[in-house]
C-alpha positions as CSV (number, residue, x, y, z in Angstrom):
1,M,69.9,-105.4,-35.2
2,A,66.9,-107.8,-34.8
3,L,67.7,-110.5,-32.1
4,N,66.6,-114.2,-32.8
5,S,65.8,-115.6,-29.6
6,E,63.0,-117.9,-29.8
7,P,63.5,-120.4,-27.1
8,P,63.4,-124.1,-28.3
9,E,59.8,-125.7,-27.3
10,L,61.6,-128.0,-24.9
11,E,62.8,-125.0,-23.0
12,K,59.6,-123.3,-23.1
13,Q,57.9,-126.3,-21.5
14,L,60.6,-127.5,-19.1
15,Y,62.6,-124.4,-18.1
16,Y,60.6,-124.2,-14.8
17,H,60.1,-127.9,-14.3
18,G,59.7,-128.6,-10.5
19,L,57.9,-125.3,-10.0
20,P,54.1,-126.2,-8.5
21,S,52.5,-124.6,-11.9
22,C,55.6,-125.4,-14.2
23,P,54.7,-122.1,-16.2
24,Q,55.8,-121.8,-19.8
25,L,58.8,-119.6,-20.4
26,V,58.4,-116.6,-22.9
27,A,61.8,-114.9,-22.8
28,R,64.8,-114.4,-20.6
29,S,67.5,-111.6,-20.5
30,N,70.2,-114.0,-20.5
31,F,69.3,-115.8,-23.5
32,L,72.9,-116.1,-24.8
33,A,73.6,-118.7,-21.9
34,S,72.3,-121.9,-23.4
35,W,69.9,-124.2,-21.5
36,Q,69.5,-127.8,-21.3
37,P,67.8,-129.9,-18.8
38,E,69.9,-131.1,-15.9
39,F,69.9,-134.6,-14.5
40,E,70.5,-136.2,-11.3
41,D,70.6,-140.1,-10.8
42,E,69.0,-140.3,-14.3
43,H,66.1,-138.0,-13.0
44,P,65.5,-134.4,-14.3
45,K,66.6,-131.9,-11.7
46,I,63.7,-129.5,-10.4
47,K,63.9,-126.0,-9.6
48,H,62.7,-124.1,-6.7
49,I,61.4,-120.7,-5.8
50,S,62.8,-119.2,-2.7
51,N,62.5,-115.7,-1.0
52,V,65.0,-112.9,-1.9
53,G,66.6,-112.7,1.6
54,S,70.0,-110.6,1.8
55,H,70.6,-108.8,-1.6
56,D,71.1,-105.3,-2.9
57,I,67.9,-105.4,-4.6
58,V,65.7,-105.3,-1.2
59,N,66.9,-101.4,-0.6
60,K,67.1,-100.5,-4.4
61,Y,63.9,-101.7,-5.8
62,D,61.9,-98.7,-5.0
63,A,58.9,-97.1,-6.5
64,S,60.9,-95.2,-9.1
65,L,62.4,-98.5,-10.2
66,R,59.0,-100.3,-10.2
67,D,57.5,-97.5,-12.4
68,K,60.3,-97.8,-14.9
69,I,59.8,-101.6,-15.3
70,I,56.0,-101.1,-15.6
71,T,56.7,-98.4,-18.5
72,R,58.9,-101.0,-20.1
73,L,55.9,-103.4,-20.1
74,G,53.8,-100.9,-22.1
75,S,50.5,-102.3,-23.2
76,T,51.6,-106.0,-22.9
77,E,48.9,-108.0,-21.0
78,W,51.3,-108.6,-18.0
79,T,49.7,-109.9,-14.7
80,S,52.3,-109.8,-12.1
81,I,55.9,-108.3,-11.3
82,D,57.6,-110.4,-8.8
83,V,61.3,-110.5,-7.6
84,V,62.3,-114.0,-6.2
85,R,65.1,-116.5,-6.3
86,I,64.7,-119.3,-8.8
87,G,67.2,-122.3,-9.2
88,Y,68.0,-125.9,-8.6
89,S,69.1,-125.5,-4.9
90,G,66.1,-123.9,-3.5
91,S,68.5,-121.7,-1.2
92,H,70.0,-118.2,-1.3
93,A,72.7,-119.5,-3.6
94,D,70.1,-119.4,-6.6
95,P,70.0,-116.1,-8.5
96,V,67.5,-113.3,-7.8
97,I,65.1,-112.9,-10.9
98,L,62.7,-110.0,-11.8
99,W,60.0,-112.5,-12.7
100,I,57.1,-111.1,-14.9
101,G,54.0,-112.9,-15.6
102,V,51.9,-112.5,-18.7
103,A,48.7,-113.8,-20.1
104,P,49.0,-117.2,-21.8
105,G,49.5,-116.7,-25.6
106,S,49.6,-113.0,-25.3
107,L,53.2,-112.2,-25.9
108,A,55.5,-113.4,-28.8
109,S,58.9,-114.5,-27.6
110,Q,60.8,-111.9,-29.7
111,T,58.8,-108.9,-28.2
112,G,59.2,-110.8,-24.6
113,L,63.0,-110.6,-25.2
114,E,62.9,-106.9,-26.1
115,I,61.0,-106.2,-22.9
116,A,63.2,-108.5,-20.7
117,L,66.5,-106.7,-22.1
118,G,64.7,-103.3,-21.3
119,C,64.0,-104.4,-17.9
120,R,67.3,-105.9,-17.4
121,S,68.9,-102.2,-18.4
122,E,66.8,-100.6,-16.0
123,L,68.0,-102.9,-13.2
124,R,71.7,-102.3,-14.3
125,R,71.1,-98.6,-14.1
126,A,70.0,-99.0,-10.4
127,G,73.3,-100.8,-9.9
128,L,71.6,-104.3,-9.8
129,H,73.1,-107.3,-11.6
130,V,69.6,-109.0,-11.8
131,H,68.3,-110.8,-15.0
132,C,64.7,-110.6,-16.2
133,E,62.5,-113.6,-17.1
134,I,58.9,-113.7,-18.5
135,R,56.6,-116.7,-18.1
136,E,52.9,-117.4,-18.9
137,A,51.0,-117.1,-15.7
138,M,47.6,-115.7,-14.5
139,V,46.7,-114.1,-11.2
140,K,43.7,-116.2,-9.8
141,S,41.1,-115.5,-7.2
142,L,40.9,-118.3,-4.7
143,A,37.1,-117.8,-4.0
144,A,35.9,-121.2,-5.1
145,V,33.9,-124.4,-4.5
146,T,36.1,-126.6,-2.1
147,V,35.7,-129.5,0.2
148,I,36.3,-128.7,3.9
149,P,36.0,-131.4,6.5
150,H,34.9,-130.4,10.0
151,Q,37.2,-131.6,12.7
152,D,37.1,-131.3,16.5
153,P,41.0,-131.2,17.4
154,E,40.4,-132.1,21.0
155,G,38.0,-135.0,20.5
156,V,35.7,-133.8,23.1
157,D,32.1,-135.1,23.5
158,R,29.7,-132.3,22.4
159,P,26.5,-132.0,20.5
160,I,27.2,-132.5,16.6
161,S,27.6,-129.1,14.9
162,L,29.0,-127.8,11.6
163,T,29.5,-124.4,13.3
164,S,33.3,-124.2,14.5
165,V,34.8,-121.5,16.7
166,L,38.1,-122.5,15.0
167,G,39.5,-120.2,12.3
168,G,39.9,-121.6,8.7
169,Q,36.5,-122.9,8.3
170,S,34.5,-122.9,5.0
171,I,32.2,-119.9,4.5
172,A,29.9,-118.5,1.7
173,G,27.2,-115.9,1.2
174,E,23.8,-117.5,1.5
175,E,22.8,-116.1,-1.7
176,T,26.3,-116.9,-3.5
177,S,26.9,-120.3,-1.6
178,A,28.8,-121.9,-4.6
179,A,31.6,-119.4,-4.2
180,E,33.2,-120.6,-1.0
181,G,36.1,-118.9,1.0
182,T,37.6,-119.1,4.4
183,L,36.6,-117.5,7.5
184,S,39.9,-115.3,8.1
185,V,39.7,-114.0,11.9
186,Y,37.5,-113.0,14.7
187,L,37.5,-109.3,15.5
188,S,36.1,-107.1,18.3
189,L,34.7,-103.7,17.4
190,G,34.0,-100.9,20.1
191,E,34.1,-100.9,23.7
192,G,32.0,-101.7,26.8
193,E,28.5,-102.5,26.5
194,S,28.4,-101.6,22.8
195,R,31.2,-103.9,21.8
196,I,30.4,-106.4,19.2
197,K,32.2,-109.5,17.6
198,C,32.6,-109.9,13.8
199,A,34.3,-112.3,11.5
200,L,36.5,-111.0,8.8
201,I,35.9,-112.6,5.2
202,S,36.8,-112.0,1.6
203,R,34.3,-109.5,-0.1
204,Y,34.5,-111.5,-3.2
205,V,32.8,-114.4,-1.6
206,V,29.7,-112.5,-1.0
207,F,29.9,-109.5,-3.6
208,Q,30.8,-109.8,-7.2
209,D,30.7,-106.1,-7.9
210,D,33.6,-103.7,-7.0
211,D,32.1,-100.2,-6.9
212,R,29.3,-100.8,-4.1
213,R,30.0,-99.9,-0.5
214,Y,27.8,-102.1,1.7
215,L,26.4,-101.0,5.0
216,H,23.8,-103.0,6.5
217,H,20.3,-101.7,7.2
218,N,17.8,-103.2,9.4
219,N,15.3,-103.9,6.3
220,S,17.6,-106.4,4.6
221,A,20.5,-108.6,5.4
222,E,23.3,-110.4,3.3
223,Y,23.7,-113.7,5.3
224,V,26.8,-115.8,5.7
225,I,26.8,-119.5,6.0
226,M,29.0,-122.2,7.6
227,P,29.9,-124.5,5.5
228,G,28.9,-123.4,2.0
229,Q,26.4,-125.4,-0.1
230,T,28.9,-127.5,-2.1
231,T,30.9,-128.3,0.9
232,F,27.8,-129.2,3.0
233,G,26.8,-131.6,0.1
234,E,30.1,-133.1,0.2
235,I,30.0,-133.7,4.0
236,C,26.4,-135.4,3.7
237,T,27.8,-137.7,0.9
238,E,30.7,-138.7,3.2
239,G,28.2,-139.4,6.1
240,N,26.1,-141.6,3.9
241,E,29.0,-143.7,2.9
242,H,30.2,-144.2,6.3
243,A,26.6,-145.1,7.3
244,A,26.5,-147.6,4.7
245,F,29.9,-149.1,5.6
246,W,29.0,-149.5,9.3
247,Q,25.6,-151.0,8.5
248,S,27.2,-153.5,6.2
249,Q,29.3,-154.8,9.0
250,G,26.3,-156.3,10.9
251,N,25.4,-156.1,14.6
252,K,29.0,-156.3,15.8
253,Y,29.4,-152.6,14.9
254,K,25.8,-151.3,15.9
255,A,27.2,-148.5,18.1
256,Q,29.4,-147.1,15.1
257,S,26.3,-147.4,12.9
258,D,24.1,-145.6,15.6
259,V,26.6,-142.7,15.6
260,T,26.6,-142.3,12.0
261,N,23.0,-142.4,11.7
262,Q,22.7,-139.8,14.2
263,L,25.0,-137.6,12.3
264,N,23.1,-138.0,9.1
265,A,19.8,-137.3,10.8
266,H,21.3,-134.0,12.0
267,L,22.8,-133.2,8.6
268,G,19.3,-133.6,7.4
269,S,18.1,-130.8,9.6
270,L,20.8,-128.5,8.3
271,K,19.7,-128.6,4.7
272,D,18.0,-125.3,4.7
273,T,20.8,-122.8,4.6
274,A,19.1,-120.5,7.1
275,S,20.1,-123.2,9.7
276,R,23.7,-122.7,9.0
277,R,23.7,-118.8,9.1
278,I,26.5,-117.5,11.5
279,G,25.5,-113.8,10.8
280,H,25.3,-111.1,8.2
281,I,27.4,-108.6,6.5
282,L,27.5,-105.6,8.5
283,F,30.0,-103.6,6.3
284,S,32.2,-103.9,3.1
285,P,34.0,-101.1,1.3
286,P,34.2,-100.9,-2.3
287,R,36.9,-102.8,-4.0
288,L,38.7,-99.9,-5.5
289,P,42.3,-99.0,-5.5
290,Q,43.5,-96.8,-2.7
291,S,46.7,-95.8,-1.0
292,H,48.3,-97.8,1.7
293,P,48.0,-96.4,5.2
294,D,51.5,-95.6,5.4
295,S,52.6,-95.0,1.7
296,S,51.4,-93.8,-1.7
297,D,51.4,-97.4,-3.0
298,L,48.0,-98.7,-4.0
299,W,46.1,-101.7,-2.7
300,L,42.5,-103.2,-3.2
301,P,40.5,-103.5,0.1
302,D,38.9,-107.0,-0.6
303,Y,37.2,-107.7,2.8
304,A,33.9,-107.7,4.5
305,L,32.8,-107.8,8.1
306,V,30.2,-110.4,9.2
307,L,28.3,-109.4,12.7
308,L,28.2,-112.9,14.3
309,D,24.9,-114.3,15.6
310,R,25.3,-114.8,19.3
311,D,22.5,-117.4,19.4
312,R,24.2,-119.3,16.5
313,F,27.4,-119.9,18.5
314,G,25.7,-120.5,21.7
315,P,28.0,-120.6,24.9
316,D,31.1,-120.5,22.6
317,Y,30.2,-116.9,21.7
318,D,31.6,-115.5,24.7
319,K,35.0,-117.5,24.5
320,L,35.4,-116.6,20.8
321,S,39.1,-116.1,20.1
322,N,41.4,-116.8,17.0
323,T,42.2,-120.3,18.0
324,L,43.7,-122.8,15.4
325,W,44.7,-126.5,15.4
326,V,48.0,-126.7,13.8
327,G,49.5,-129.9,15.3
328,Q,53.1,-130.0,15.8
329,P,54.9,-127.1,14.0
330,A,57.6,-128.1,11.7
331,Y,59.2,-124.8,10.4
332,D,60.0,-121.4,12.0
333,D,58.2,-119.8,9.1
334,V,54.8,-118.3,8.3
335,K,51.6,-120.7,8.3
336,K,48.6,-120.6,6.6
337,M,45.7,-122.6,8.3
338,N,43.9,-124.8,5.6
339,R,40.9,-126.0,7.5
340,G,42.9,-127.4,10.3
341,K,45.8,-128.5,8.1
342,P,48.9,-126.2,8.0
343,F,50.8,-125.2,5.0
344,E,54.3,-123.8,5.5
345,G,55.8,-120.9,3.6
346,V,58.1,-118.1,3.9
347,S,57.4,-114.3,3.3
348,N,59.4,-112.7,0.7
349,E,61.3,-109.5,1.3
350,I,59.9,-107.6,-1.6
351,Q,56.1,-107.0,-2.5
352,S,54.9,-107.9,-5.9
353,V,52.9,-105.4,-8.2
354,L,49.8,-107.0,-9.8
355,R,47.9,-105.7,-12.7
356,A,44.3,-106.2,-11.5
357,K,40.9,-105.0,-12.8
358,A,38.7,-103.1,-10.3
359,N,35.2,-101.8,-11.5
360,G,36.3,-102.4,-15.1
361,Q,39.4,-100.6,-15.2
362,W,43.0,-101.8,-14.9
363,C,45.0,-100.7,-11.8
364,Y,48.5,-101.5,-10.4
365,V,48.4,-102.8,-6.7
366,Q,51.0,-103.9,-4.2
367,Q,50.8,-107.5,-2.5
368,W,52.5,-109.3,0.1
369,V,54.0,-112.4,-1.3
370,I,54.3,-115.9,0.4
371,I,56.5,-118.7,-1.2
372,A,55.6,-122.3,-0.4
373,L,58.3,-124.5,1.4
374,G,58.6,-127.7,-0.7
375,D,57.0,-128.4,-4.2
376,K,53.4,-127.8,-3.3
377,S,51.3,-124.6,-3.6
378,F,51.0,-122.6,-0.4
379,C,47.4,-122.1,-1.2
380,Q,44.6,-123.6,-3.3
381,K,41.0,-122.9,-4.5
382,G,38.8,-121.9,-1.7
383,D,41.5,-120.3,0.4
384,S,40.3,-116.9,-0.4
385,G,40.3,-115.0,3.1
386,S,42.6,-117.5,4.9
387,A,44.7,-115.9,7.6
388,I,48.5,-116.3,7.7
389,W,50.0,-116.8,10.8
390,D,53.5,-117.1,12.3
391,L,54.5,-119.6,14.9
392,D,54.3,-117.0,17.6
393,G,50.4,-116.9,17.0
394,K,50.6,-113.5,15.3
395,I,48.4,-112.9,12.2
396,G,50.2,-111.4,9.4
397,G,48.0,-111.1,6.6
398,I,44.9,-112.3,4.6
399,I,45.1,-114.4,1.4
400,D,43.7,-112.9,-1.7
401,G,45.0,-115.2,-4.5
402,G,48.0,-116.6,-6.4
403,S,49.8,-116.9,-9.6
404,G,50.1,-119.9,-11.6
405,G,50.8,-121.3,-15.1
406,Q,50.3,-124.5,-17.1
407,I,49.4,-126.7,-14.1
408,P,46.4,-125.8,-12.0
409,Q,48.8,-125.1,-9.0
410,L,50.0,-121.8,-7.8
411,D,53.7,-120.9,-7.6
412,L,53.1,-117.7,-5.6
413,T,50.6,-116.6,-3.0
414,Y,49.4,-113.1,-2.7
415,A,48.0,-111.6,0.7
416,T,46.9,-108.3,2.1
417,P,48.6,-107.3,5.5
418,T,46.3,-107.5,8.3
419,A,47.5,-104.1,9.8
420,W,46.1,-102.4,6.6
421,I,42.7,-104.0,6.8
422,L,42.4,-103.2,10.6
423,K,43.4,-99.6,10.0
424,D,41.1,-99.3,6.9
425,I,38.2,-100.5,9.1
426,E,38.9,-97.8,11.8
427,Q,38.9,-95.3,9.2
428,K,35.9,-96.2,7.1
429,F,33.8,-97.8,9.8
430,P,34.2,-95.7,12.9
431,Y,32.4,-98.0,15.4
432,G,35.3,-97.9,17.9
433,P,38.6,-99.5,18.5
434,V,39.2,-102.6,16.3
435,S,41.3,-105.6,17.7
436,L,41.8,-109.2,17.1
437,L,40.1,-111.6,19.4
């Protein structure tokens, strides 16, 4: 018997009210349970996403069950398969949901319900009382134009420079400088006198193709600059505005006016991108699906190694380390450094499956999931390559992208564990031991 389950327009639009991107509902397996907006003090209650925590699905959601879910999706233009908690409390009292993203406008609610019920039946066969919900959401790359202020956290006197030894800074390929990302971490390769220092960045910031393996040769170089061209332009605009302000205040503030004029003169000397080079790409593997180091699940190696220019960093080169300015820690959860400003989030216990395109072919890959604490996204445009840290100073992963719906925010952040990348570097670029500085 055909099911008549078209959600009312109000439900489609507001079912996920409160989530950062407010994705549109397509279908839900518990469609028989009526839904109406809930209110508190005359204001609509908002929903939250939280990590799974303690639940039977953590142990039962294995590769076999994931494959059955993917089979149920068939030729659907699905984008992600996530397992999270969604509800009004923002705690582990909220129900666990198999949360499937599909391309906007690609799936009718009737077909979506049939898929949701099919996925629900697979979960029940595995002994899991978990419902399935389908929303419109795209997985988005985070390599983009963005504005990143340069800050000196210690406030020490030193020559004006836009090159920072701190992680989380804006970077771009010199030839693709409009697509900005973030310097992830500093690495050490090799031992003894042959030891070199590199920066880890997202491949997509520099290379838009997937199938090319890049290995530096002496006759050419792919340079990386700090900051990217658009960010540099914004910094110059801000400098000019400050100069105009202090100049308008008269001789009383001549000292401040002189400082901003000095800054603007220095910025003028950096307009040539060659003056902002921090190094060149040493190695980048093809962005093609491959097995995890410790399992048969697939991932996409989206990274590049930048051989750092000793002269560019000057005396700071010998002191390079993965140092961040985070201020006063607020939560005992993972932190992602957003150019000196920490965003807080929590790691999910279950990895997500993404439907990604590599070299023109669709593939299914595993990704680590970070969920923001609060009502804001954990990441934003330009965060491609950002490192994820815990409060003990350990680096857990590198941000690749995120999933979002109607509003230009992201509900979930996807990352690649750092351990996978370091092991991959050792296997594909056998220069010597690889370690974090």
